LOSE-876236 format. One record per residue (C-alpha): residue number from 1; residue in one letter; x, y, z. Coordinates in steps of 0.05 Angstrom, whole numbers, plus 5000, padded with zeros to 4 digits. Each point is the difference from the previous one (the first is absolute). Example, Ala and Ser with C-alpha at 12.3 -4.5 7.8 and 13.67 -1.06 7.14 Angstrom:
BEGIN
[pt 1,A,[5246,4910,5156]] [pt 2,S,[5027,5069,4987]] 
//
This chain:
BEGIN
[pt 1,X,[5000,5000,5000]] [pt 2,X,[5030,5066,4979]] [pt 3,X,[5011,5057,5047]] [pt 4,X,[4949,5046,4967]] [pt 5,X,[4944,4950,5013]] [pt 6,X,[5021,4993,5073]] [pt 7,X,[5000,5074,5011]] [pt 8,X,[4932,5006,4967]] [pt 9,X,[4971,4946,5045]] [pt 10,X,[5028,5034,5061]] [pt 11,X,[4971,5067,4980]] [pt 12,X,[4933,4968,4987]] [pt 13,X,[5000,4965,5068]] [pt 14,X,[5018,5064,5035]] [pt 15,X,[4943,5036,4964]] [pt 16,X,[4951,4946,5019]] [pt 17,X,[5022,5003,5073]] [pt 18,X,[4995,5076,5001]] [pt 19,X,[4931,4998,4969]] [pt 20,X,[4977,4947,5050]] [pt 21,X,[5026,5042,5057]] [pt 22,X,[4968,5063,4972]] [pt 23,X,[4933,4967,4988]] [pt 24,X,[4995,4964,5067]] [pt 25,X,[4951,5032,5050]] [pt 26,X,[5031,5053,5043]] [pt 27,X,[4990,4996,5077]] [pt 28,X,[4942,5045,5020]] [pt 29,X,[5016,5052,5054]] [pt 30,X,[4959,4993,5063]] [pt 31,X,[4993,5037,5066]] [pt 32,X,[5014,4953,5058]] [pt 33,X,[4999,5000,5075]] [pt 34,X,[5033,4950,5047]] [pt 35,X,[4963,4956,5049]] [pt 36,X,[5025,5018,5069]] [pt 37,X,[4985,4992,5074]] [pt 38,X,[4965,5053,5040]] [pt 39,X,[4936,5021,5035]] [pt 40,X,[4931,4988,4973]] [pt 41,X,[4937,5030,5029]] [pt 42,X,[4928,4978,4991]] [pt 43,X,[4962,5066,4999]] [pt 44,X,[4933,5032,4987]] [pt 45,X,[5003,5068,4965]] [pt 46,X,[4950,5056,4991]] [pt 47,X,[4959,5005,4936]] [pt 48,X,[5006,5076,4995]] [pt 49,X,[5050,5048,5028]] [pt 50,X,[4986,5021,5071]] [pt 51,X,[5013,5067,5034]] [pt 52,X,[5045,5019,5057]] [pt 53,X,[4962,5034,5056]] [pt 54,X,[5013,5020,5072]] [pt 55,X,[4973,4956,5055]] [pt 56,X,[4973,5063,5033]] [pt 57,X,[4979,5059,4959]] [pt 58,X,[4950,5053,5020]] [pt 59,X,[4968,5059,4965]] [pt 60,X,[4991,5050,5056]] [pt 61,X,[4954,5061,5004]] [pt 62,X,[4975,5041,5059]] [pt 63,X,[4932,4980,5026]] [pt 64,X,[4975,5072,4993]] [pt 65,X,[5004,5051,4945]] [pt 66,X,[5040,5063,5010]] [pt 67,X,[5060,5042,4982]] [pt 68,X,[5069,4967,5003]] [pt 69,X,[5036,5041,5053]] [pt 70,X,[5062,4957,5008]] [pt 71,X,[5033,4949,4954]] [pt 72,X,[5057,4967,5037]] [pt 73,X,[5026,4951,4947]] [pt 74,X,[5022,4997,4928]] [pt 75,X,[4997,4943,4950]] [pt 76,X,[5053,4948,5016]] [pt 77,X,[5004,5017,5075]] [pt 78,X,[5005,4942,5049]] [pt 79,X,[4950,5008,5056]] [pt 80,X,[4985,4963,5065]] [pt 81,X,[4935,4976,5029]] [pt 82,X,[4956,5056,5030]] [pt 83,X,[5043,5055,4968]] [pt 84,X,[4958,5061,4980]] [pt 85,X,[4998,5005,4924]] [pt 86,X,[4947,5053,4988]] [pt 87,X,[4961,5047,5044]] [pt 88,X,[4939,5040,4979]] [pt 89,X,[4983,5069,5027]] [pt 90,X,[4970,4984,5068]] [pt 91,X,[5010,5061,5045]] [pt 92,X,[4926,4999,5018]] [pt 93,X,[5004,4927,5022]] [pt 94,X,[5063,5013,5040]] [pt 95,X,[4962,5057,5036]] [pt 96,X,[4943,4952,5015]] [pt 97,X,[5049,4951,5031]] [pt 98,X,[5030,5054,5042]] [pt 99,X,[4931,5024,5022]] [pt 100,X,[4979,4929,5018]] [pt 101,X,[5064,4989,5040]] [pt 102,X,[4989,5064,5040]] [pt 103,X,[4927,4981,5012]] [pt 104,X,[5026,4934,5027]] [pt 105,X,[5047,5034,5048]] [pt 106,X,[4944,5045,5025]] [pt 107,X,[4953,4941,5008]] [pt 108,X,[5052,4964,5042]] [pt 109,X,[5010,5060,5044]] [pt 110,X,[4924,5007,5011]] [pt 111,X,[4997,4926,5017]] [pt 112,X,[5056,5010,5051]] [pt 113,X,[4961,5057,5032]] [pt 114,X,[4936,4960,5004]] [pt 115,X,[5035,4939,5028]] [pt 116,X,[5035,5042,5054]] [pt 117,X,[4932,5027,5023]] [pt 118,X,[4974,4928,4999]] [pt 119,X,[5056,4979,5048]] [pt 120,X,[4985,5059,5047]] [pt 121,X,[4925,4982,5000]] [pt 122,X,[5017,4928,5014]] [pt 123,X,[5043,5018,5060]] [pt 124,X,[4945,5046,5026]] [pt 125,X,[4949,4944,4993]] [pt 126,X,[5045,4952,5039]] [pt 127,X,[5010,5052,5055]] [pt 128,X,[4926,5013,5009]] [pt 129,X,[4985,4926,5000]] [pt 130,X,[5049,4990,5058]] [pt 131,X,[4968,5059,5037]] [pt 132,X,[4931,4970,4989]] [pt 133,X,[5024,4935,5033]] [pt 134,X,[5020,5041,5061]] [pt 135,X,[4935,5040,4999]] [pt 136,X,[5034,5066,4986]] [pt 137,X,[4963,5016,4935]] [pt 138,X,[4933,4988,4969]] [pt 139,X,[4983,4942,4954]] [pt 140,X,[4974,5049,4948]] [pt 141,X,[5065,5038,4996]] [pt 142,X,[5040,4935,4994]] [pt 143,X,[4955,4974,4944]] [pt 144,X,[5007,5065,4962]] [pt 145,X,[5076,4996,5005]] [pt 146,X,[5001,4927,4975]] [pt 147,X,[4954,5017,4942]] [pt 148,X,[5043,5060,4981]] [pt 149,X,[5063,4956,5001]] [pt 150,X,[4968,4947,4955]] [pt 151,X,[4976,5053,4951]] [pt 152,X,[5068,5032,4996]] [pt 153,X,[5033,4931,4991]] [pt 154,X,[4953,4989,4940]] [pt 155,X,[5019,5069,4974]] [pt 156,X,[5074,4981,5005]] [pt 157,X,[4988,4938,4958]] [pt 158,X,[4960,5040,4949]] [pt 159,X,[5056,5052,4996]] [pt 160,X,[5051,4945,4988]] [pt 161,X,[4957,4971,4944]] [pt 162,X,[4993,5069,4969]] [pt 163,X,[5076,5006,5000]] [pt 164,X,[5005,4933,4964]] [pt 165,X,[4949,5025,4949]] [pt 166,X,[5044,5060,4988]] [pt 167,X,[5060,4954,4990]] [pt 168,X,[4960,4960,4949]] [pt 169,X,[4985,5065,4963]] [pt 170,X,[5075,5012,4996]] [pt 171,X,[5009,4931,4968]] [pt 172,X,[4944,5016,4950]] [pt 173,X,[5034,5066,4982]] [pt 174,X,[5067,4966,4992]] [pt 175,X,[4969,4947,4955]] [pt 176,X,[4970,5054,4955]] [pt 177,X,[5068,5034,4997]] [pt 178,X,[5034,4934,4983]] [pt 179,X,[4956,4992,4939]] [pt 180,X,[5036,5060,4970]] [pt 181,X,[5069,4968,5010]] [pt 182,X,[5026,4946,4952]] [pt 183,X,[5049,4952,5033]] [pt 184,X,[5040,4942,4971]] [pt 185,X,[4966,4934,5019]] [pt 186,X,[5066,4962,4991]] [pt 187,X,[5074,5011,4984]] [pt 188,X,[5009,5012,4926]] [pt 189,X,[5019,5045,4942]] [pt 190,X,[4957,5056,4971]] [pt 191,X,[4989,4979,4928]] [pt 192,X,[4955,5057,4977]] [pt 193,X,[4969,5064,5025]] [pt 194,X,[4936,5028,4969]] [pt 195,X,[4992,5072,5022]] [pt 196,X,[5040,5061,5019]] [pt 197,X,[5007,5041,5063]] [pt 198,X,[4940,5047,5005]] [pt 199,X,[4955,4960,4955]] [pt 200,X,[4933,4973,5023]] [pt 201,X,[4994,4926,5011]] [pt 202,X,[4933,4967,4988]] [pt 203,X,[4984,4929,5024]] [pt 204,X,[4977,4950,4948]] [pt 205,X,[4924,4997,4994]] [pt 206,X,[4971,4932,5015]] [pt 207,X,[5011,4954,4940]] [pt 208,X,[5043,5050,4962]] [pt 209,X,[5075,4986,4999]] [pt 210,X,[5045,5062,5002]] [pt 211,X,[5076,5002,5004]] [pt 212,X,[5025,4995,5072]] [pt 213,X,[5037,5058,5032]] [pt 214,X,[5058,4954,5018]] [pt 215,X,[5018,4933,4969]] [pt 216,X,[5041,4963,5053]] [pt 217,X,[5039,4936,4984]] [pt 218,X,[5034,4952,5048]] [pt 219,X,[5057,4978,4953]] [pt 220,X,[5031,4953,5051]] [pt 221,X,[4953,4946,4975]] [pt 222,X,[4984,4987,4927]] [pt 223,X,[4958,4946,4967]] [pt 224,X,[4977,4979,4931]] [pt 225,X,[4928,4984,4983]] [pt 226,X,[4996,4955,4939]] [pt 227,X,[4951,4950,4969]] [pt 228,X,[5015,4927,4990]] [pt 229,X,[4961,4950,4958]] [pt 230,X,[4944,4963,5035]] [pt 231,X,[5034,4934,4981]] [pt 232,X,[5062,5019,5040]] [pt 233,X,[4964,5030,5059]] [pt 234,X,[4990,4936,5041]] [pt 235,X,[5076,4992,5006]] [pt 236,X,[5011,5069,5030]] [pt 237,X,[4998,5009,5075]] [pt 238,X,[5012,5057,5048]] [pt 239,X,[5073,5005,5025]] [pt 240,X,[5029,4965,4939]] [pt 241,X,[5065,5030,4974]] [pt 242,X,[5000,5038,4935]] [pt 243,X,[5046,5037,4952]] [pt 244,X,[4984,5070,4974]] [pt 245,X,[5028,5029,4936]] [pt 246,X,[4991,5070,4970]] [pt 247,X,[5014,5031,4933]] [pt 248,X,[5032,5059,5036]] [pt 249,X,[5052,4952,5031]] [pt 250,X,[5010,4951,4944]] [pt 251,X,[5060,4964,5031]] [pt 252,X,[4973,4992,5070]] [pt 253,X,[4953,4954,5037]] [pt 254,X,[4967,5019,5065]] [pt 255,X,[4980,4949,5052]] [pt 256,X,[4928,5001,5024]] [pt 257,X,[4947,4961,5037]] [pt 258,X,[4926,4990,4984]] [pt 259,X,[4960,5040,5051]] [pt 260,X,[4931,4991,4971]] [pt 261,X,[4962,4956,4951]] [pt 262,X,[4932,5027,4981]] [pt 263,X,[4942,4955,5023]] [pt 264,X,[4964,5007,4934]] [pt 265,X,[5011,4994,4925]] [pt 266,X,[4996,5062,4955]] [pt 267,X,[4955,4989,4940]] [pt 268,X,[5013,5059,4953]] [pt 269,X,[4970,5003,4931]] [pt 270,X,[5047,4978,4943]] [pt 271,X,[5054,4980,5050]] [pt 272,X,[5021,4935,5032]] [pt 273,X,[4975,4988,5070]] [pt 274,X,[5053,5019,5051]] [pt 275,X,[5014,5003,5074]] [pt 276,X,[5033,5062,5029]] [pt 277,X,[5060,4988,5045]] [pt 278,X,[5044,5049,5039]] [pt 279,X,[5075,4989,5008]] [pt 280,X,[5038,5042,5051]] [pt 281,X,[5072,5017,4982]] [pt 282,X,[5044,4977,5057]] [pt 283,X,[5067,5026,4974]] [pt 284,X,[5018,5056,4952]] [pt 285,X,[5073,5013,5014]] [pt 286,X,[5022,5069,4977]] [pt 287,X,[4947,5004,4946]] [pt 288,X,[4955,5060,5003]] [pt 289,X,[4933,4965,4989]] [pt 290,X,[4941,5046,4991]] [pt 291,X,[4925,4987,5003]] [pt 292,X,[4972,4998,4930]] [pt 293,X,[5054,4957,4966]] [pt 294,X,[4974,4942,4958]] [pt 295,X,[5023,4933,5026]] [pt 296,X,[4994,4925,4989]] [pt 297,X,[4999,4947,5053]] [pt 298,X,[5017,4927,5002]] [pt 299,X,[4976,4960,5059]] [pt 300,X,[5049,4945,5018]] [pt 301,X,[4965,4933,5007]] [pt 302,X,[5062,4957,5004]] [pt 303,X,[5075,5010,4991]] [pt 304,X,[5054,4949,4983]] [pt 305,X,[5074,5016,5002]] [pt 306,X,[5058,4970,4959]] [pt 307,X,[4957,4962,4950]] [pt 308,X,[5012,4990,4926]] [pt 309,X,[4962,5055,4963]] [pt 310,X,[4990,5027,4931]] [pt 311,X,[4967,5065,4976]] [pt 312,X,[4926,4988,4992]] [pt 313,X,[5000,5033,4931]] [pt 314,X,[5040,4942,4970]] [pt 315,X,[4943,4951,5013]] [pt 316,X,[4962,4979,4938]] [pt 317,X,[4930,4971,4994]] [pt 318,X,[4993,4933,5034]] [pt 319,X,[5054,5012,5052]] [pt 320,X,[5057,4993,4950]] [pt 321,X,[5065,5037,4990]] [pt 322,X,[5050,5005,4943]] [pt 323,X,[5072,4984,5018]] [pt 324,X,[5063,5017,4962]] [pt 325,X,[5040,4937,5015]] [pt 326,X,[5075,4992,5003]] [pt 327,X,[5002,4980,4926]] [pt 328,X,[4969,5066,4979]] [pt 329,X,[4934,4968,4981]] [pt 330,X,[4931,5023,5023]] [pt 331,X,[4962,4949,5041]] [pt 332,X,[4929,5002,5028]] [pt 333,X,[4988,4969,5068]] [pt 334,X,[4943,4992,5049]] [pt 335,X,[5015,5024,5070]] [pt 336,X,[4970,4986,5068]] [pt 337,X,[4984,5064,5037]] [pt 338,X,[4993,5021,5073]] [pt 339,X,[4987,5070,5026]] [pt 340,X,[4991,5055,4949]] [pt 341,X,[4986,5073,4991]] [pt 342,X,[5004,5049,4943]] [pt 343,X,[5076,5005,5007]] [pt 344,X,[5027,4931,5017]] [pt 345,X,[4977,4927,4998]] [pt 346,X,[5029,4944,5042]] [pt 347,X,[5023,4940,4959]] [pt 348,X,[4996,4931,5032]] [pt 349,X,[5021,4959,4939]] [pt 350,X,[5016,5008,4926]] [pt 351,X,[5055,5053,5003]] [pt 352,X,[5067,5000,5036]] [pt 353,X,[5037,5057,5032]] [pt 354,X,[5042,5039,4950]] [pt 355,X,[4961,4979,4938]] [pt 356,X,[4982,5054,4950]] [pt 357,X,[4927,5015,4988]] [pt 358,X,[4974,5037,4938]] [pt 359,X,[4963,5065,5011]] [pt 360,X,[4987,5017,4927]] [pt 361,X,[4957,4939,4983]] [pt 362,X,[4957,5041,4952]] [pt 363,X,[5059,5019,4955]] [pt 364,X,[5002,4974,4929]] [pt 365,X,[5040,4935,4994]] [pt 366,X,[4996,4984,5074]] [pt 367,X,[4974,4929,4996]] [pt 368,X,[5018,4935,5033]] [pt 369,X,[5062,4968,4968]] [pt 370,X,[5026,5065,4970]] [pt 371,X,[5071,5022,5012]] [pt 372,X,[5005,5063,5041]] [pt 373,X,[5048,5043,5037]] [pt 374,X,[4990,5052,5054]] [pt 375,X,[4996,5073,4983]] 
//
């Protein structure tokens, strides 16, 4: 065989090999995650975002209408229980209190006078009674003295009662005065003030809601009120632990505890039936949480540590997963699952620690038996 023929055959073989390599299917690129050990929680989550609110929040207004004479706080001020926040013009009521107090003093003095006379009359009655026993006075004179003593003793009691009535009038006047003073019912922060110094404050008419003069918030305790599906409600109990997440603090989780489960199901038109729960935030760290933030809650039903877990999103219909095996070939397997939530699922059998699971199962060319490589 001549050399030219050999060279031609070699060139042809190389071409065929190159064409075969070029035409063979290329490995599809896939996004993968690794099966690893960690914590898995069985949880129940809210169906719609909840709202952060203060455990104690009060819209405060004076009981009476009147002109705002003093305004002792500004928005954002921290206040203590019974601190005076607002005082209406009340000079007339203060004068009434002073008048009632002086009337009370006068009534007590008059009672003292009457009671002193009663004691004198009593001693005189006793003296005449002893003289009557010795025959040194008449029975009529002794009887008159005893009757006078008894009458003055009754007058003493009446005077004392009158003094107590005067003291009660002082209490009534003070109560009327107190209705013009707005005090903090608990320690908190002034969130909002509706009104200015010198303006007239009018109480809300019955059945008509008007903005409160002071909106007071106790920000030491915050909770989230959120609905959960009626199907999940039987598993939720008071005092169960929970996790709170907020859009405003995307990388943080806040511990909480269920403080209330509504004893009824909400049936709202065009919405799923839900049960309202309240979760109190038990730890916030240095985060400045404010009432009004939107929040989601997950009630922890059960927690398992150091178990084999995979992201829940890699699960396919029928409890299957797609694995990129050591040979670079895609393989579909059925798995046995344990606890699960929207983030992780515990794997009891079917996948080993460290194996690569395909996230991008809906990508073109991602089928069982295809060659693949990680992105």
